[in-house]
C-alpha positions in Angstrom: 146.3 172.3 127.2 146.5 171.0 123.7 149.8 169.3 124.3 148.3 167.5 127.3 145.4 166.4 125.1 147.5 164.9 122.3 150.1 163.3 124.6 148.1 162.1 127.5 144.3 162.2 127.2 144.1 160.9 123.6 147.7 159.9 122.7 148.6 161.0 119.2 152.2 162.1 119.9 154.6 160.1 121.9 157.7 161.0 124.0 159.1 157.5 124.0 159.7 154.8 121.4 160.5 151.1 122.0 163.4 150.0 119.7 161.4 147.0 118.7 158.8 149.4 117.3 161.4 150.9 115.0 162.2 147.4 113.7 158.5 146.6 113.2 157.5 149.9 111.6 160.5 150.0 109.2 160.2 146.3 108.5 163.8 145.5 109.2 164.6 141.9 108.3 161.5 141.7 106.1 161.0 142.0 102.3 162.6 140.5 99.2 165.5 140.9 99.6 165.3 141.5 103.4 166.2 145.0 104.6 168.6 144.4 107.5 169.5 148.0 108.3 168.5 151.6 107.9 170.0 155.1 108.2 168.7 156.9 111.3 168.0 160.0 109.1 165.4 157.8 107.2 163.9 156.8 110.5 163.5 160.4 111.7 162.1 161.3 108.3 159.6 158.4 108.4 158.1 159.4 111.7 157.4 162.9 110.4 156.3 162.1 106.8 154.4 158.7 106.6 150.7 158.9 107.1 149.5 156.7 109.9 152.9 156.4 111.5 153.5 157.0 115.2 154.2 160.7 115.8 157.0 161.8 118.1 157.4 164.9 120.3 160.9 165.4 118.9 163.7 163.7 117.0 165.5 163.2 120.4 163.0 160.3 121.0 164.7 158.5 118.1 168.2 159.1 119.7 167.0 157.6 123.0 165.4 154.7 121.3 168.5 154.0 119.3 170.7 154.1 122.4 168.3 151.7 124.2 168.3 149.4 121.1 172.1 149.2 121.1 172.3 148.6 124.8 169.6 145.8 124.6 171.3 144.3 121.4 168.2 144.8 119.4 170.3 146.3 116.7 173.9 147.4 116.1 175.0 151.0 115.3 177.7 152.6 113.3 178.1 156.2 112.1 179.9 157.8 109.1 179.7 156.3 105.7 176.6 154.1 105.2 177.8 150.5 105.1 177.3 148.3 102.0 175.5 145.0 102.3 177.7 142.1 101.1 176.7 139.0 99.3 176.3 137.0 102.5 173.7 139.4 104.0 176.4 141.0 106.2 177.3 144.7 106.1 180.8 145.4 105.1 182.0 147.4 108.1 184.9 147.0 110.5 183.8 145.3 113.7 185.4 148.0 115.8 183.1 150.6 114.3 179.9 148.7 115.4 178.3 149.4 118.8 176.2 146.5 120.1 175.3 145.4 123.6 177.0 148.4 125.1 175.8 151.6 126.8 175.9 154.6 124.5 174.9 158.1 125.6 171.9 159.5 123.7 174.0 162.5 122.4 176.5 160.0 120.9 173.8 158.9 118.4 174.2 160.8 115.2 170.9 161.1 113.5 172.4 162.4 110.2 175.1 159.7 109.6 174.1 157.0 112.0 173.0 153.6 110.8 171.3 150.8 112.6 171.5 147.1 111.6 170.0 143.9 112.8 172.5 141.7 114.7 172.2 139.0 112.0 173.6 141.4 109.5 176.7 142.2 111.5 179.9 140.6 110.3 181.4 138.1 112.7 185.1 138.1 113.8 187.2 135.7 111.8 189.0 133.0 113.9 192.7 133.3 114.0 194.3 130.3 112.1 
């Protein structure tokens, strides 16, 4: 009864999350200097700790949203060591480690070591001379 009230009648907790909402809420691409990426662990933590933020039914919602964001090329994804931002505003990460514009299963998204980045911060392949 209470779950129905807070999820349907008077929505306070949500079972879905648009990837663009993550970009907006965490102000990716904004600020001085701009913040072009974020660890998914920070995203999960933010939804459960910041006052006034959207509340989610579980952290699985973040996984599904990240998978959709990757598929729709809203942001790129890599896991493992958090990439370092280079001087040109591009992350220093091997291109073959980045997932962008491809289908990724929800359970392949690592909420502990995963990192999402705006497409503008993804390094471009160097042309062969």
